[in-house]
C-alpha positions as a printed Julia matrix, in Angstrom:
127×3 Matrix{Float64}:
 124.54  111.1   29.31
 126.34  111.42  32.63
 127.41  114.33  34.78
 130.49  114.08  36.97
 131.34  115.95  40.16
 134.72  115.66  41.81
 135.45  116.39  45.46
 138.09  115.81  48.09
 140.84  118.09  46.92
 142.77  120.31  49.28
 146.18  121.13  50.7
 148.29  118.31  52.09
 151.9   118.01  53.15
 154.33  115.97  51.12
 154.18  112.36  52.2
 150.55  112.65  53.18
 147.41  111.08  51.79
 144.14  112.22  50.32
 141.16  110.57  48.66
 139.32  112.1   45.75
 135.77  111.15  44.84
 133.94  111.39  41.54
 130.17  111.07  41.76
 128.19  110.46  38.6
 124.56  111.12  37.82
 122.43  108.69  35.89
 121.34  105.1   36.27
 123.81  103.5   33.84
 127.09  104.36  35.51
 128.19  100.74  35.34
 128.38  101.03  31.55
 131.09  103.69  31.77
 134.81  103.3   32.04
 136.28  106.09  34.17
 139.61  107.81  34.29
 141.39  110.37  36.44
 143.53  113.01  34.8
 145.41  115.99  36.14
 146.61  119.31  34.84
 149.21  121.55  36.38
 149.5   125.23  35.39
 151.18  125.61  32.03
 151.11  121.88  31.34
 148.93  119.58  29.3
 146.31  117.41  30.9
 147.84  114.03  31.69
 146.58  110.58  32.49
 146.7   109.44  36.12
 144.6   106.28  36.49
 141.68  104.46  34.91
 139.22  101.74  35.83
 137.01   99.5   33.76
 133.23   99.34  33.91
 133.11   96.6   36.5
 136.2    97.67  38.36
 138.17   94.53  37.61
 140.8    96.22  35.48
 142.85   99.26  36.44
 145.76  101.1   34.91
 148.11  103.79  36.16
 150.61  106.3   34.93
 154.15  105.33  35.84
 154.48  108.47  37.94
 151.76  107.35  40.37
 152.03  103.58  40.22
 152.38  102.14  43.71
 151.19  105.37  45.33
 147.67  105.91  43.92
 144.77  103.49  43.89
 141.65  103.84  41.79
 138.45  102.04  42.75
 134.74  102.29  42.13
 131.43  101.51  43.76
 128.77  101.26  41.1
 126.04  100.97  43.73
 126.63  104.63  44.64
 127.87  105.82  41.23
 131.26  106.79  42.62
 134.87  106.38  41.6
 137.65  107.05  44.08
 141.3   107.95  43.79
 143.27  107.16  46.93
 146.53  109.09  46.84
 149.32  108.14  49.23
 152.94  109.28  49.61
 152.08  112.52  47.9
 154.84  114.51  46.26
 155.16  118.18  45.37
 154.86  117.26  41.7
 151.39  115.8   42.3
 150.07  119.35  42.68
 147.45  119.89  39.98
 143.77  120.13  39.24
 142.36  116.61  39.11
 139.57  115.68  36.74
 137.51  112.55  36.38
 136.2   111.5   33.0
 133.81  108.86  31.73
 133.37  106.94  28.51
 130.45  104.69  27.68
 131.76  101.36  26.48
 130.57   97.86  25.74
 134.0    96.51  26.64
 133.69   95.3   30.2
 137.36   95.01  31.09
 138.97   97.85  29.16
 140.54  101.0   30.49
 141.44  104.13  28.56
 144.4   106.43  29.13
 143.94  108.96  26.35
 142.23  112.27  27.0
 140.35  112.26  23.71
 138.78  108.86  24.37
 136.55  110.31  27.07
 133.24  111.97  26.39
 132.29  113.41  29.77
 134.34  115.45  32.21
 133.91  116.9   35.64
 134.89  120.42  36.64
 137.94  119.33  38.58
 139.2   119.53  42.14
 142.49  121.12  43.17
 145.23  119.26  45.0
 148.14  121.22  46.42
 151.02  119.36  48.01
 153.17  121.51  50.27
 156.67  120.96  51.57
């Protein structure tokens, strides 16, 4: 089992940058694929980015491709989401999620594929 804690959210102007962190408990973090999702008020939770167990494979939603970068450091049980060129529509609560997997290079973009979730961190992009 793993517990996830997100941090790094805040208020940033459009065009700015921010980095979110997701710290996991446990000694087997390298066996988990991790994803970032977001949810705006009144909307469904949507996929943002995902990274494989070893970090060699990443995937992104079209809406953030070229602006967001997901990475991980298994030595410190942390996954990052670097967000650049932020837009008003990026405003949402951001959640990280983890799924234990034997597939080293796979990523997952579906909410229901993940077993563990953090509590979320709020990003507000202002004009």
